[in-house]
C-alpha positions as CSV (number, residue, x, y, z in Angstrom):
1,M,22.3,7.5,1.0
2,S,24.5,7.3,-2.0
3,E,23.4,5.6,-5.2
4,A,26.2,3.1,-4.8
5,A,25.1,2.2,-1.2
6,F,21.5,1.9,-2.5
7,R,22.6,-0.5,-5.3
8,T,24.4,-2.6,-2.8
9,L,21.3,-2.9,-0.7
10,Y,19.2,-3.5,-3.8
11,E,21.4,-6.4,-5.0
12,R,21.4,-7.9,-1.5
13,L,17.6,-7.8,-1.2
14,R,17.1,-9.0,-4.7
15,A,19.3,-12.0,-4.3
16,D,17.7,-12.9,-0.9
17,T,14.2,-12.8,-2.3
18,R,14.6,-13.9,-5.9
19,E,11.9,-16.3,-7.0
20,G,12.8,-17.7,-10.4
21,G,10.5,-20.0,-12.4
22,V,6.9,-19.6,-13.2
23,P,4.2,-18.8,-12.2
24,R,5.7,-15.9,-10.3
25,R,3.7,-14.8,-7.3
26,G,6.1,-12.4,-5.6
27,A,5.9,-12.2,-1.8
28,L,2.4,-13.7,-2.0
29,R,4.2,-17.1,-1.9
30,H,4.8,-16.5,1.9
31,L,1.1,-16.4,2.5
32,T,0.3,-20.1,2.7
33,P,-3.2,-21.6,3.3
34,E,-2.1,-22.5,6.8
35,R,-1.2,-18.9,7.5
36,V,-4.5,-17.7,6.2
37,V,-6.3,-20.1,8.6
38,H,-4.1,-18.9,11.5
39,A,-4.9,-15.3,10.6
40,A,-8.6,-16.0,10.9
41,A,-8.1,-16.6,14.6
42,E,-7.4,-12.9,14.9
43,V,-11.1,-12.2,14.7
44,R,-12.4,-11.9,18.2
45,T,-15.0,-9.0,18.3
46,G,-16.1,-9.0,14.6
47,R,-15.5,-5.3,14.4
48,T,-14.6,-4.2,10.8
49,V,-12.6,-1.1,9.9
50,S,-11.8,0.3,6.4
51,L,-8.2,1.3,5.8
52,A,-9.0,3.3,2.6
53,A,-9.5,7.0,2.3
54,P,-12.5,8.4,0.4
55,I,-11.8,8.9,-3.3
56,E,-10.8,12.5,-4.0
57,T,-12.9,14.3,-6.6
58,H,-11.6,17.8,-6.1
59,T,-8.5,19.4,-7.5
60,G,-5.9,20.2,-4.8
61,P,-2.1,20.4,-4.2
62,D,-1.9,16.6,-4.0
63,S,-4.6,15.9,-6.5
64,P,-4.0,17.9,-9.7
65,E,-5.8,15.1,-11.6
66,P,-8.6,14.0,-9.2
67,A,-11.0,11.2,-9.9
68,R,-14.0,12.2,-12.0
69,H,-17.3,11.0,-10.7
70,R,-20.5,11.9,-12.6
71,M,-24.1,10.7,-12.6
72,L,-25.4,9.3,-15.9
73,A,-29.0,8.7,-14.8
74,P,-31.7,9.3,-13.8
75,S,-32.7,12.3,-15.9
76,A,-34.6,15.2,-14.3
77,D,-37.8,13.8,-15.9
78,E,-37.3,10.4,-14.4
79,L,-37.0,11.6,-10.8
80,D,-40.7,11.9,-10.2
81,A,-41.9,9.7,-13.1
82,P,-43.9,6.5,-12.4
83,G,-42.5,3.1,-13.2
84,L,-38.9,1.7,-13.0
85,H,-35.8,3.8,-13.4
86,F,-32.2,3.3,-12.4
87,A,-29.5,5.6,-11.0
88,R,-26.2,5.1,-12.8
89,D,-22.8,6.8,-12.6
90,R,-19.3,6.7,-14.0
91,L,-15.9,6.9,-12.3
92,E,-12.6,7.8,-14.0
93,M,-9.3,7.9,-12.0
94,N,-5.5,7.8,-12.1
95,L,-4.7,4.6,-10.4
96,H,-1.3,5.9,-9.2
97,G,-2.0,9.4,-8.0
98,D,-0.9,11.0,-4.8
99,V,-4.1,10.9,-2.8
100,D,-6.3,7.9,-3.5
101,S,-5.8,4.5,-1.8
102,H,-4.5,2.0,-4.3
103,L,-2.4,-1.2,-4.6
104,D,0.6,-1.4,-6.8
105,A,1.0,-4.5,-9.0
106,L,4.5,-6.1,-9.4
107,C,4.6,-4.7,-13.0
108,H,4.4,-1.1,-11.7
109,V,8.2,-0.5,-11.2
110,I,10.8,-0.6,-13.9
111,Y,14.5,-0.5,-12.8
112,D,17.4,-1.1,-15.2
113,G,15.0,-2.2,-17.9
114,E,13.5,-5.0,-15.8
115,L,10.4,-5.7,-13.7
116,Y,10.4,-8.0,-10.7
117,D,12.4,-11.2,-11.0
118,G,14.1,-10.2,-14.2
119,V,10.9,-9.9,-16.3
120,P,11.7,-7.7,-19.3
121,A,10.1,-4.2,-19.2
122,R,9.1,-4.8,-22.8
123,T,6.3,-7.0,-21.6
124,L,4.5,-3.7,-20.9
125,T,2.7,-2.5,-24.0
126,P,0.0,0.0,-24.8
127,D,-2.5,-2.9,-24.4
128,G,-1.4,-3.4,-20.8
129,A,0.9,-5.6,-18.7
130,G,1.8,-8.9,-20.3
131,E,3.2,-10.3,-17.0
132,L,3.0,-9.5,-13.3
133,S,-0.3,-7.5,-13.5
134,V,-2.7,-7.0,-10.7
135,D,-4.4,-10.1,-11.9
136,L,-1.9,-12.1,-9.8
137,V,-3.9,-11.1,-6.7
138,R,-7.4,-11.6,-8.3
139,A,-8.2,-13.9,-5.4
140,G,-7.3,-11.2,-2.9
141,I,-4.7,-11.0,-0.2
142,V,-6.1,-12.3,3.0
143,G,-3.9,-12.7,6.0
144,R,-2.8,-11.4,9.4
145,G,-2.4,-7.6,9.4
146,V,-0.1,-5.7,11.8
147,L,-0.2,-1.9,12.4
148,L,2.9,-0.2,13.6
149,D,2.2,3.3,14.7
150,V,5.4,5.3,14.5
151,P,4.0,8.7,15.6
152,R,2.6,7.0,18.7
153,L,6.0,5.5,19.4
154,R,7.6,9.0,19.2
155,G,4.8,10.8,21.1
156,V,3.7,13.0,18.2
157,P,0.5,13.3,16.2
158,W,2.3,12.7,12.9
159,L,5.8,12.6,11.4
160,A,7.0,15.8,9.8
161,P,7.1,15.7,5.9
162,G,10.6,14.6,5.0
163,D,11.1,12.4,8.1
164,H,12.0,8.8,7.8
165,V,10.8,5.6,9.4
166,T,13.9,3.5,10.2
167,L,14.4,-0.1,10.8
168,E,15.0,0.7,14.4
169,D,11.6,2.5,14.5
170,L,9.9,-0.6,13.3
171,T,11.5,-2.9,15.9
172,A,10.9,-0.4,18.7
173,A,7.2,0.0,17.7
174,E,6.9,-3.8,17.8
175,E,8.3,-3.9,21.3
176,A,6.2,-0.9,22.5
177,Q,3.0,-2.4,21.1
178,G,3.6,-6.0,22.2
179,V,3.4,-7.4,18.7
180,R,5.8,-9.1,16.3
181,V,5.6,-9.2,12.5
182,G,6.0,-12.6,11.0
183,P,6.1,-14.6,7.8
184,G,3.1,-14.0,5.5
185,D,1.9,-10.9,7.4
186,L,0.6,-7.7,5.9
187,L,2.5,-4.8,7.5
188,F,0.9,-1.4,7.8
189,V,3.0,1.5,8.9
190,R,1.4,4.7,10.1
191,V,3.2,8.0,9.7
192,G,0.2,10.2,10.4
193,H,-0.1,11.7,6.9
194,R,-3.9,11.6,6.9
195,R,-4.3,13.2,10.2
196,R,-1.9,16.0,9.2
197,R,-3.8,16.5,5.9
198,Q,-7.2,16.6,7.8
199,E,-6.0,19.1,10.3
200,R,-3.7,21.3,8.2
201,G,-5.1,20.8,4.7
202,P,-3.5,19.1,1.6
203,W,-0.1,20.1,0.4
204,D,2.3,19.2,-2.5
205,V,3.4,15.8,-1.4
206,S,5.7,15.4,-4.4
207,E,8.0,17.9,-2.5
208,A,7.6,16.8,1.1
209,R,6.2,13.6,2.7
210,A,7.1,11.2,5.4
211,G,8.0,7.6,4.5
212,L,10.3,4.7,5.1
213,H,14.0,4.9,4.9
214,P,15.3,2.4,2.2
215,T,17.3,0.5,4.9
216,A,14.0,-0.3,6.7
217,L,13.2,-2.7,3.8
218,R,15.6,-5.2,5.4
219,F,12.9,-5.6,8.1
220,L,10.4,-6.7,5.5
221,A,12.7,-9.1,3.8
222,E,13.8,-10.8,7.1
223,R,10.2,-11.1,8.3
224,Q,8.9,-12.3,4.9
225,V,6.2,-9.7,4.7
226,V,3.7,-10.1,1.9
227,A,2.4,-6.5,1.6
228,L,3.3,-3.1,2.9
229,G,0.7,-0.4,3.3
230,G,1.2,3.2,4.3
231,D,-0.9,6.2,4.9
232,G,1.6,8.1,2.7
233,N,3.1,6.5,-0.4
234,N,5.8,4.7,1.6
235,D,8.6,6.7,0.0
236,T,10.0,9.9,1.6
237,A,10.3,13.2,-0.1
238,P,12.8,14.8,-0.4
239,C,14.3,11.4,-1.5
240,A,16.8,9.7,0.7
241,V,18.9,8.3,-2.2
242,D,20.9,10.2,-4.8
243,G,19.7,9.4,-8.3
244,V,16.8,7.1,-7.4
245,A,13.5,8.9,-7.0
246,F,11.4,6.2,-5.3
247,P,13.8,3.8,-3.6
248,V,11.2,2.1,-1.4
249,H,9.1,1.3,-4.4
250,V,12.2,-0.1,-6.3
251,L,13.2,-2.3,-3.3
252,A,9.8,-3.5,-2.3
253,I,8.2,-4.1,-5.7
254,Q,11.0,-4.6,-8.2
255,A,13.6,-6.3,-6.0
256,M,11.5,-8.2,-3.5
257,G,8.1,-8.7,-5.1
258,T,6.3,-7.1,-2.1
259,Y,2.9,-5.6,-2.8
260,L,2.6,-2.0,-1.9
261,M,-0.5,-0.1,-0.9
262,D,-0.2,3.7,-0.9
263,W,-2.3,6.5,0.6
264,L,-4.3,4.4,3.0
265,Q,-5.8,5.8,6.2
266,F,-5.3,4.5,9.7
267,E,-7.2,7.1,11.8
268,E,-10.0,4.7,12.5
269,L,-7.8,1.6,12.8
270,A,-5.3,2.9,15.3
271,P,-7.9,3.8,18.0
272,A,-9.7,0.5,17.3
273,C,-6.5,-1.4,18.0
274,V,-6.1,0.6,21.3
275,D,-9.6,-0.3,22.3
276,A,-9.0,-4.0,21.5
277,G,-5.6,-4.0,23.3
278,R,-3.8,-5.5,20.3
279,W,-2.3,-4.4,17.0
280,S,-2.9,-7.5,14.9
281,F,-6.1,-8.4,13.0
282,L,-7.4,-10.3,10.0
283,C,-7.0,-8.2,6.9
284,V,-8.9,-8.6,3.6
285,V,-7.5,-6.9,0.5
286,A,-9.6,-7.3,-2.6
287,P,-8.3,-5.5,-5.7
288,L,-10.5,-5.1,-8.8
289,R,-10.3,-7.7,-11.6
290,L,-8.2,-5.7,-14.0
291,P,-6.3,-8.4,-15.9
292,A,-3.6,-6.3,-17.6
293,A,-3.4,-3.3,-15.1
294,T,-0.5,-2.0,-13.1
295,G,-2.6,-1.5,-10.0
296,S,-6.1,-1.1,-8.6
297,P,-8.1,1.1,-6.3
298,V,-8.3,-0.8,-3.0
299,N,-10.3,-0.8,0.2
300,P,-8.5,-3.0,2.7
301,V,-10.7,-4.1,5.6
302,A,-9.4,-5.0,9.0
303,V,-11.5,-7.4,11.1
304,L,-10.7,-7.4,14.8
């Protein structure tokens, strides 16, 4: 895809989804209280499934700067000592790495000197994000989730690194799975990244990974999707667009105001959906309260 063709798509999606005015909520505006109530009706068995991967604490090809977890207490002397003692620990992590499950705030992507909805990039300072931070979703994102399993559609365990999920794949997966994505939904697209990583080991995902083709973002805009979650980082590598390294991030976050969740895992959810005979569920996404942050670790929970 040429940079000129990408920009044409970008301008179209930006114009179609532009919000204007304040407070800006991005695609969260599609998730009305009525739609949340409707999503609650998806709960039929009460089964809960985590969509997050365990936090990576070991260095590897896709985690050159892994999270650091260390115990602060108890001391060796306290382990067998009488009286009250507490176990305490500390976690440090890169919110936007290439392995840990996280949510991107609307201030995460700068394109042509702007954030989503024309907010100047200069609102980002060393003290944090002045606008569009993850605090916009401090009350969580709770709605109807839909999983589209593209490897299942194609009859393979995973998509090869570098392969693209197209708009046609999304509509074909809907038909094959008997589900339709609608306004206010949280869309999860499985490419099989986690299964491949588990069976073949980690690799340098900056060089090769499966993801969505930029033109597939028309599907999200037309269906008024609130959030997109992938078991990769949603963008393909090598990049599909000349001159734009992360086109899906640019289109979803900066042009459309859609919340992205990267590096999730669906290896528990997919068989749970098969067992339930349906691919929709109540989904609860609860980011941390980080008022000026560009994202947050996240553990989305599906309730079937």
